[in-house]
C-alpha positions in Angstrom: 89.9 107.3 41.5 92.1 110.4 41.1 95.7 109.9 40.5 98.2 112.6 41.5 101.7 113.0 40.1 102.8 114.7 43.3 105.2 112.3 45.0 103.9 110.9 48.3 106.1 111.3 51.4 105.7 108.8 54.3 106.3 110.3 57.7 107.6 107.5 59.9 108.8 108.5 63.4 112.0 106.9 64.2 112.3 105.9 67.9 115.3 104.5 69.6 115.1 101.3 71.5 115.1 103.1 74.9 112.3 105.4 73.7 110.2 102.4 72.6 110.7 100.7 76.0 109.8 103.9 77.8 106.6 104.3 75.6 105.6 100.7 76.4 106.2 101.2 80.1 103.9 104.2 80.0 101.2 102.9 77.7 100.8 99.4 79.1 99.6 100.6 82.6 97.3 103.2 80.9 95.7 100.5 78.7 95.3 98.1 81.6 93.7 100.9 83.7 91.3 101.8 80.8 90.4 98.1 80.4 89.9 97.8 84.2 87.5 100.8 84.2 85.5 99.4 81.3 85.2 95.9 82.8 84.3 97.3 86.2 81.5 99.5 84.8 80.1 96.6 82.8 80.1 94.4 85.9 78.3 97.0 88.0 75.6 97.4 85.3 75.1 93.6 85.3 74.7 93.7 89.1 72.0 96.3 88.7 73.9 99.5 89.3 73.1 102.5 87.0 75.8 103.5 84.6 76.3 106.9 86.3 76.8 105.2 89.7 79.0 102.6 88.1 81.3 105.2 86.7 81.7 107.1 90.0 82.1 103.8 92.0 84.8 102.6 89.7 86.9 105.8 90.1 86.0 105.9 93.8 87.4 102.4 94.2 90.6 103.3 92.2 91.3 106.5 94.2 90.0 105.0 97.5 92.4 102.0 97.2 95.1 104.4 98.4 93.1 105.7 101.3 93.1 103.9 104.7 91.0 105.1 107.6 92.4 104.2 111.0 90.0 102.6 113.5 92.1 101.5 116.5 95.6 100.8 117.6 96.4 97.6 119.6 99.9 97.0 120.9 101.5 99.2 118.3 99.4 97.7 115.4 96.9 100.1 113.7 93.8 98.6 112.3 92.3 100.5 109.4 89.7 100.1 106.7 90.5 100.7 103.0 88.0 103.0 101.2 88.3 101.3 97.8 88.5 97.7 99.0 86.1 97.8 102.0 83.8 100.8 102.2 82.9 101.0 98.6 82.0 97.3 98.2 79.9 97.6 101.4 78.1 100.7 99.9 77.5 98.9 96.6 76.1 95.8 98.3 73.8 98.0 100.4 72.5 99.9 97.4 71.8 96.6 95.5 69.8 95.4 98.6 68.0 98.6 99.4 66.8 99.1 95.8 65.7 95.4 95.8 67.7 94.4 92.8 68.2 91.1 94.5 66.3 89.5 97.3 67.6 89.5 100.9 67.7 85.8 101.6 69.7 84.7 98.5 72.2 87.4 99.3 72.6 86.3 102.9 73.0 82.7 101.9 75.6 83.6 99.4 77.5 85.7 101.9 77.3 82.8 104.4 78.8 80.3 102.0 81.6 82.6 100.8 82.4 83.6 104.4 82.9 80.0 105.4 85.0 79.1 102.4 87.1 82.3 102.6 87.9 81.7 106.2 88.9 78.1 105.6 91.2 78.9 102.6 92.8 82.2 103.9 95.8 82.3 106.1 98.0 85.0 107.7 101.6 85.6 106.3 104.2 87.5 108.3 104.9 90.9 106.8 102.3 90.5 104.1 98.8 90.2 105.5 96.0 87.7 105.0 96.3 85.7 101.8 94.0 83.4 99.9 94.1 81.9 96.3 92.4 84.6 94.2 90.1 82.3 92.2 88.3 80.8 95.2 86.0 83.7 96.2 84.8 84.6 92.6 84.0 81.0 91.8 82.2 80.4 95.1 80.4 83.7 94.9 79.2 83.0 91.4 78.1 79.5 92.3 76.3 80.7 95.4 74.6 83.5 93.4 73.4 81.0 90.8 72.3 78.4 93.3 70.3 80.6 95.6 68.6 82.6 92.9 67.8 79.6 90.7 70.1 81.1 88.0 67.6 83.9 87.6 68.2 87.5 86.5 69.4 88.6 90.0 72.2 86.0 90.1 74.8 88.7 89.3 73.7 90.9 92.2 73.8 88.0 94.7 77.2 86.9 93.4 78.6 90.4 93.9 77.3 90.7 97.4 78.3 87.2 98.3 81.8 87.5 96.8 82.7 90.8 98.3 80.9 90.7 101.7 81.8 87.0 102.2 85.5 87.7 101.5 85.5 90.7 103.8 83.9 88.8 106.7 85.6 85.4 106.2 89.1 86.3 105.1 89.5 89.6 106.9 87.2 90.1 109.9 87.2 86.5 111.2 90.9 86.0 110.7 91.7 89.3 112.5 89.4 88.2 115.3 91.3 84.9 115.6 93.8 85.1 118.5 97.4 85.3 117.3 96.7 86.5 113.7 97.7 90.1 114.2 100.9 89.0 116.0 101.8 86.6 113.1 101.3 89.3 110.5 102.9 92.3 112.3 105.4 90.5 114.6 106.7 92.8 117.3 107.1 95.8 115.0 104.6 98.7 114.6 102.4 98.1 111.5 99.3 99.2 109.7 96.8 96.4 108.9 94.4 97.7 106.2 91.1 95.7 105.8 90.4 95.4 102.1 93.6 97.2 101.1 95.8 95.8 98.4 96.6 98.6 96.1 94.8 99.5 92.8 93.9 96.0 91.8 92.3 95.2 95.2 91.4 91.6 95.8 88.0 92.2 97.2 87.0 94.7 94.6 88.1 92.3 91.8 86.4 89.4 93.5 83.1 91.2 93.1 83.8 92.0 89.4 84.8 88.4 88.5 81.9 86.9 90.5 79.4 89.0 88.5 80.8 88.0 85.2 81.0 84.4 86.0 77.4 84.3 87.3 76.1 86.3 84.3 77.9 84.0 81.8 76.6 80.9 83.5 73.1 82.3 83.7 73.1 83.1 80.0 74.4 79.7 79.1 71.8 78.0 81.2 69.0 80.0 79.6 70.2 79.2 76.1 70.4 75.5 76.9 66.8 75.7 78.3 65.6 77.5 75.2 67.3 74.9 73.0 65.7 72.1 74.9 62.2 73.7 74.6 62.7 74.1 70.8 63.6 70.4 70.5 60.5 69.4 72.4 58.2 71.6 70.3 59.8 70.1 67.1 
């Protein structure tokens, strides 16, 4: 250790209360966004998406959440699809299936289960859109993925497809196809109804992320318990 007789000077920046509040207001969203990107990329990898694709899909979902593509206008109400909350989950699900990272039948069964549950638990709200308790689709998607893949290595992929596609079909498409739903949401005023659109933290996009993590966590726990049971038998 070398001791120096030169006096040390501590440089401590002094911020006012307003500056601290401003810094927090700026940094908290940045940190949340950074965490969101990390979690999303990890979830895509667990579902069988390559890291390069996961990176671009995550940023595509973030940017695309602000982009709505109009499809048709009915009685002054414009129906549109959201890029980040609708088109990108569809593209991801298609990639998982085309590259055979999960079998077709477990995926279809998972989609069917989540579709029915999403339709039953979702409801239109005037001036807001179609709402549903957030935890339902991830839990049902993860459970369906585990059930129909036998808690195998493809459970995460089936959970993602089931959670996202089932929510899109059950909560959005089927509700919009139900007579009177559009009138309840929009009323008599001109409106834009965006399928899959809910801002940056889109419900359908996050449903897929949480469904993947729940399915992966449950699969790993089941495998550990099975290994422990086998060890006990051998002993």
